[in-house]
Structure formats: structure tokens, C-alpha cells
C-alpha positions in Angstrom: 21.3 -1.7 24.2 17.4 -4.3 24.1 15.2 -2.8 20.8 11.9 -2.4 21.8 10.3 -4.9 21.8 7.4 -3.4 19.5 6.8 -6.6 16.8 6.0 -10.5 17.3 9.1 -12.3 14.8 9.5 -15.4 12.7 12.4 -16.7 13.1 13.9 -16.4 10.6 16.4 -13.7 9.2 17.4 -12.7 5.9 20.4 -11.3 5.1 20.1 -11.1 0.7 17.8 -10.7 -1.5 17.2 -11.6 -5.9 14.2 -11.5 -7.1 11.2 -13.4 -5.3 13.1 -15.1 -3.5 15.1 -14.8 -0.1 18.3 -16.2 2.0 18.8 -16.4 5.1 21.6 -16.2 6.7 22.6 -20.4 6.3 21.8 -20.2 2.3 18.2 -21.1 2.6 15.4 -20.4 -0.5 12.8 -18.9 0.6 9.7 -17.4 -1.4 8.5 -13.8 -1.0 4.8 -13.8 -1.4 4.2 -11.3 1.0 7.4 -8.5 -0.1 7.7 -6.6 2.9 4.5 -5.5 2.7 3.5 -4.5 -0.7 6.8 -3.2 -0.7 9.1 -5.1 -2.9 7.3 -3.8 -6.5 10.2 -5.0 -8.7 11.6 -7.8 -6.3 15.2 -8.0 -5.1 18.3 -6.1 -5.9 16.6 -5.8 -9.1 20.3 -5.2 -11.4 18.9 -1.5 -12.3 18.1 -0.3 -9.1 20.6 -1.6 -7.9 22.8 0.4 -10.3 20.9 3.8 -10.2 21.2 4.0 -6.5 24.6 2.8 -6.6 25.5 5.5 -8.9 23.7 7.9 -7.4 25.2 7.6 -4.1 28.9 7.8 -5.5 27.9 12.0 -6.6 25.6 12.9 -4.4 23.2 10.8 -1.2 21.4 13.8 0.1 21.0 18.2 0.5 18.1 19.9 1.4 14.7 20.9 -0.7 15.8 24.8 -0.2 17.8 23.8 -3.6 17.1 21.9 -7.0 17.1 18.8 -7.3 16.1 17.8 -10.8 15.0 14.5 -10.0 12.3 15.2 -8.5 10.9 17.0 -11.3 11.7 14.3 -13.6 10.1 11.5 -11.2 6.8 13.9 -10.9 7.0 14.0 -14.5 6.9 10.0 -14.6 4.9 9.6 -12.7 2.2 11.5 -14.6 3.3 10.0 -17.2 2.5 6.7 -16.5 -0.5 6.8 -14.0 -2.8 9.7 -16.4 -3.0 11.5 -13.6 -2.7 14.2 -15.5 -1.7 18.2 -13.8 -1.6 16.9 -10.6 1.5 18.0 -8.8 3.1 16.1 -6.0 4.8 16.7 -3.1 7.5 13.5 -1.7 7.5 12.3 1.7 9.7 9.5 3.1 6.8 7.1 4.2 2.5 6.0 3.8 1.9 7.6 7.3 3.3 10.9 6.5 1.7 10.8 3.4 -1.8 10.5 4.9 -0.6 12.8 7.7 -0.2 15.4 4.5 -2.6 14.7 2.5 -4.9 15.2 5.9 -3.8 18.0 6.9 -3.5 19.4 3.5 -7.4 19.0 3.5 -7.6 21.0 6.2 -5.8 23.8 5.0 -7.8 24.2 2.2 -11.1 23.4 3.2 -10.9 25.0 6.4 -12.4 22.5 8.6 -10.6 19.5 10.9 -13.0 16.5 11.2 -12.4 14.0 8.8 -14.5 10.5 7.7 -13.0 6.7 6.9 -13.6 3.8 7.2 -14.4 0.5 9.5 -11.2 -1.8 9.3 -9.1 0.9 7.2 -5.4 1.4 7.5 -3.3 4.3 6.7 -0.8 5.0 9.4 0.7 5.1 12.8 1.0 8.8 12.5 -1.2 11.4 14.4 -4.2 11.8 12.7 -3.4 8.8 10.0 -4.0 6.4 13.3 -7.0 8.5 14.2 -8.9 8.1 11.3 -7.6 4.2 11.2 -10.3 1.7 12.9 -8.1 0.5 15.5 -8.3 1.6 19.2 -5.4 -0.8 20.4 -3.0 1.4 18.5 -4.8 5.3 19.1 -3.1 6.6 21.6 -5.6 9.5 24.6 -3.1 12.5 21.8 -4.6 10.5 18.4 -7.5 10.2 19.6 -7.8 14.0 20.7 -8.8 14.4 16.5 -12.0 14.5 14.7 -13.1 10.8 13.3 -16.0 9.6 12.2 -15.9 5.9 11.9 -18.1 4.7 8.7 -19.3 1.3 7.6 -17.9 0.7 3.9 -21.1 1.0 1.3 -23.4 3.2 3.6 -23.4 6.4 1.5 -26.7 7.4 3.9 -24.2 8.4 6.0 -21.5 9.5 4.3 -24.4 11.2 3.8 -25.6 12.2 6.5 -22.0 13.8 8.0 -20.4 15.2 5.3 -24.0 18.1 4.8 -23.3 18.8 8.9 -20.3 21.0 6.9 -17.1 20.1 9.5 -15.5 17.1 7.6 -12.8 19.0 5.1 -12.0 14.7 4.1 -13.5 11.2 3.7 -10.5 8.7 3.6 -11.3 5.1 1.8 -8.0 3.0 0.3 -9.9 1.1 -2.3 -8.8 -1.8 -0.9 -8.5 -2.5 2.2 -5.2 -4.1 3.3 -3.8 -4.5 6.8 -7.9 -4.5 7.1 -8.7 -7.7 4.7 -8.9 -6.9 0.9 -12.5 -5.6 1.8 -13.7 -3.5 -1.3 -16.3 -1.0 -1.1 -18.4 -0.7 -4.8 -18.0 1.1 -7.8 -21.5 3.3 -7.0 -20.6 3.7 -3.3 -16.8 4.9 -4.0 -18.4 7.4 -7.1 -21.2 9.5 -4.5 -18.6 9.6 -2.4 -16.6 11.1 -5.1 -19.4 13.3 -5.7 -20.5 13.8 -2.8 -17.4 15.3 -1.3 -17.3 17.7 -4.5 -21.1 18.8 -3.3 -19.9 19.7 -0.1 -16.6 21.4 0.4 -14.5 18.3 1.4 -11.2 16.6 0.0 -11.6 13.0 -0.8 -8.2 11.7 -0.7 -7.1 8.0 -2.3 -5.1 5.9 0.1 -2.8 4.2 -2.5 0.0 4.2 0.0 -0.4 -0.4 -1.1 -2.9 -0.6 -3.7 -0.7 2.2 -5.9 1.8 1.6 -7.9 0.1 -1.1 -10.4 -0.4 -3.9 -7.6 -4.0 -3.9 -7.9 -4.2 -4.4 -12.2 -4.5 -0.1 -13.0 -1.6 2.0 -12.1 -4.0 2.8 -9.4 -6.9 0.7 -7.2 -9.3 3.9 -7.8 -8.8 4.4 -11.5 -11.5 1.2 -11.2 -13.8 3.3 -11.0 -14.9 6.4 -12.1 -13.6 9.3 -9.7 -11.4 12.3 -9.9 -9.5 12.5 -5.9 -8.5 15.6 -4.2 -4.9 14.6 -3.0 -3.7 10.7 -4.1 -1.4 9.2 -1.4 1.8 6.8 -2.7 4.2 4.5 -0.6 5.2 1.6 0.3 5.9 0.0 -3.7 7.6 3.1 -5.2 11.1 2.7 -3.5 11.2 -0.8 -3.5 12.2 -0.7 -0.2 13.9 2.8 -0.5 12.3 4.7 2.4 9.6 7.4 0.0 5.8 8.2 0.1 4.2 11.2 -1.4 0.8 13.1 -2.5 -0.3 14.4 -5.9 -2.4 16.8 -4.8 -5.4 18.1 -7.7 -4.7 21.7 -9.8 -7.2 23.4 -7.1 -5.6 23.0 -4.1 -3.5 25.6 -4.0 0.7 25.4 -2.8 2.0 28.6 -0.1 5.2 28.6 1.3 6.0 26.5 4.4 2.3 25.0 4.0 3.8 21.6 3.9 7.8 21.1 4.7 10.0 17.1 4.4 13.3 16.7 5.2 14.3 13.8 4.0 11.5 13.8 1.6 13.0 13.8 -2.6 15.9 13.3 -1.5 18.9 12.5 -4.4 19.0 9.0 -3.4 15.1 8.5 -2.8 13.8 10.0 -6.2 16.9 7.5 -8.3 15.4 3.7 -6.4 12.1 5.5 -7.1 13.1 6.3 -10.7 14.5 3.3 -11.0 11.2 1.1 -10.0 8.9 3.5 -12.5 11.5 2.4 -15.3 11.2 -1.2 -14.5 7.7 -1.2 -14.2 7.6 0.4 -17.3 10.2 -1.3 -19.5 9.2 -5.1 -17.9 5.1 -4.1 -19.5 4.8 -5.0 -15.2 0.9 -4.4 -14.8 0.5 -6.4 -17.9 1.7 -8.9 -15.5 -0.5 -8.5 -12.7 -3.0 -8.5 -14.9 -2.5 -12.3 -16.1 -0.6 -13.9 -12.9 -3.6 -12.6 -11.0 -6.4 -14.7 -13.4 -3.3 -17.3 -12.4 -3.5 -17.3 -9.6 -7.4 -16.6 -8.7 -8.2 -19.0 -11.2 -5.9 -22.3 -9.3 -7.3 -20.8 -6.2 -10.7 -21.3 -6.9 -9.9 -25.4 -6.9 -9.1 -25.3 -3.1 -11.4 -26.9 -1.4 -11.0 -25.3 1.8 -11.0 -22.3 0.6 -14.0 -19.9 1.6 -13.5 -16.3 0.3 -11.0 -14.9 -2.3 -11.1 -11.4 -2.3 -8.7 -8.4 -3.6 -7.4 -7.3 -6.4 -4.4 -7.5 -8.6 -1.6 -8.9 -6.8 -3.2 -7.7 -4.0 -4.7 -11.0 -3.1 -6.4 -12.5 0.1 -7.4 -16.4 0.4 -10.1 -16.6 4.1 -10.6 -19.8 4.7 -13.1 -20.7 7.9 -10.1 -21.5 10.7 -7.8 -18.7 11.8 -4.8 -18.9 9.3 -1.5 -18.0 12.2 -0.6 -21.5 12.3 -1.0 -22.2 8.2 1.2 -19.5 7.6 4.2 -20.5 10.5 4.3 -24.3 8.1 3.9 -21.8 5.1 6.7 -20.2 6.4 9.3 -23.6 8.5 7.5 -25.7 7.1 8.3 -24.7 2.9 9.6 -21.6 3.0 7.4 -19.0 1.7 6.9 -16.0 3.0 3.0 -14.7 3.2 0.6 -12.2 5.4 -1.9 -11.3 7.6 -4.5 -9.5 8.0 -6.5 -8.2 11.4 -9.4 -10.8 9.5 -7.3 -13.2 11.6 -9.2 -16.0 8.4 -7.3 -13.8 5.2 -3.7 -15.2 3.9 -2.6 -12.2 2.6 -0.5 -12.0 -0.9 1.8 -9.4 -2.3 4.5 -10.4 -3.9 6.8 -9.0 -6.1 5.2 -7.9 -9.5 7.8 -9.6 -11.1 6.0 -13.1 -9.9 5.5 -15.9 -12.6 3.7 -18.7 -13.1 6.4 -21.2 -11.7 6.3 -19.2 -8.4 2.1 -19.6 -8.4 2.6 -23.1 -9.1 5.2 -23.4 -6.0 3.2 -21.1 -3.7 -0.2 -23.5 -4.6 1.9 -26.9 -4.1 3.0 -26.3 -0.5 -0.5 -24.5 0.1 -2.3 -27.9 -0.7 0.3 -29.7 1.5 0.3 -27.3 4.9 -3.5 -27.4 5.5 -3.0 -31.6 5.1 -0.7 -30.1 8.2 -2.7 -27.9 9.7 -6.0 -30.0 9.9 -3.1 -32.6 10.5 -2.3 -31.0 13.8 -5.9 -30.0 14.8 -7.0 -33.7 14.6 
């Protein structure tokens, strides 16, 4: 049976990984500065992560949410301790799209409203309401387009105010650092005014931290760079270091009711073991400190690249913007230099999303390769 052909694929077949490297079936080594869309947070096959999952699956891999699962409580307490999000409550699911879907659903339950405000170049997932709030018409089917969503420009606070004062908006959802959209950020003033407008108009402020959370921005959550208090925070990618897990943190003002939300696989024993291992490693290895140190080092070197037009993002969620489309450059980096990087809807942007364990020697390797690859691209174009 053939696979449903929806992904353009590079001709690379990773079969194993260790730390910031992956290895193909021929044993060739690749430096992974993309982490599979920012999923690999503590490095491939981290020994404490492998140990935790192995131990858990040897005892109990799964049972439904109809029973007590102390691992869920342990995970919730650990997230609260490391994130500083005191008194929020946790609902666990399986992916970022599902997290945002539940966030939007919960906002609609809480407010009794149905319209969503989202932003240009935002990406929130591929499920029904989440994809409708995503600014990409190519992935929104007619069944999704029935959702009531208004897409606004980032930083246009007057437009946000106008829409919220209409009284039918259940939620404003925003990435504090856009991922797929190209690492754009709004101003502090904008985020803080949106937060205030939501509170004044009985609308929920949803922080989409699916990609920017878990220390990637240099704080546990990217919204913590600003003076805001989200009603709901969605999390996923780096949460499980590759094991499918997601969730939402819910402000205590939102009351739970039986049957309001549900999931079969969300918060299963293996997922919780993976999630706890990730948090323990982030804490023990002081990886958020490493994010800030490596970010400063990376940006310092990036500023010396003459072809570079702009540096976007924060922490280890970075974008290098050129005045040409980077598709060919990414191919040179993969095939000639064995380095994984990412693209974006901004075709001139190279995304850098390495494991949070990345070190200076890896950054040096990247820039040495980038300089060579830029020359190769120039020769090809010439």
C-alpha cells in the first residue's frame, strides 16, 4: 500500500540519534539544528529519557483516564514548579493541534461565544477550529471554513479593540513568537493591550506556546517576556522530546465540568513518564540558562555574516533572513554539509530550532558550513 503523498521529502533516512546528532542507514552523521520542528528539547536518546520510558513501559504503558494516574499529578506539579504558572490546572492531550482545539473549545464554553480572533501568518494546527485560526488558505477545507475566525495584522491594536467590542469573540489566540509564519513578534505594548482588552470584553486570551514553550525562548514560556496573564496556555512539541504529548494550562477562573473535555490517549502513563523526564533534565542540566547563553553566542556570530539581512526570534527559536529564497541553501546544508535546518512560510527565512542541549562547538560547525553553503549557492546561481 503506498503512503498518502502529502509531504515533500528530503532523501535522508535517519535511523538513530544521540544528543544533537542523527545518523542515517549508512552511518552518516547529521547535526540536527531543527529538532524535528522544535520537538527534540533535551537531545536525541537522552539516557535519562530512555531510562524513564523503558522503566514505565515495563510496568504499565497505558490505561484510560477512567482510573487514578498519579503520574499526571506529578507532571502537573512539575510544570507548575518550573514554569511559575501557579494555580493553573492541566489538561493533557496528544499534540499541539489538539491542545489548541481544546483551548478554543474551552474558551467557547466559558464565554458562550463562538468567534475567534487570530493573526496573520499564525499557525495553530490542522484540526477543525485550530486550522481555521491558521493563516493558510491552502490547508483549510470547506468544513473548517465554517468556523467563525477573523484574521488581523499583528500590532494592529485598534483592529483588535474593534473586533472585541462587537461582543461575540470567545478567544484571541496568538503565538508570542510565530513559528511556521517566520519568527515574527508583536510589541510588548500590543500583547499587553490585547490581554487587557480580552479581560474587559469577556474573551479568553490564549497563549499558543506549542513551539515556543519549555524554555525555547529563554524563559519557560515566551509570554513571560511580557506583563500578561493568559487564560489558557497550549503546550506540546518540546514537552515529550519526541513522544506524542500535549496539553493546556487553564486559569483557575475557568471551572471544570465532567465531560467538558476528553481524550483516550492523552496523559497516558508513557506520555507522562516522557514528560517528567524532559522536565527533570531541563532542571538538572539548567537548559534554560544554556538557551540564553547559546542564543547570545549564535546571534553574535550571525551578525558577522554579510549576506544576512535580518535575525528574528528569541532564545533557540531563531530565524536567519536573506534576500533570496533559502530552499537551495537548505539542500546544500543537508546534502553537502549534513546539517538539518528548517524553512518557513517566509521562503527567505532559515529556521534554527536545535535541541536545548546545543553547545558552542555545534554553533561553530553550523556557521562554518553556512559560509561554505552560501558560496555554493552563489556559484550555482551564477
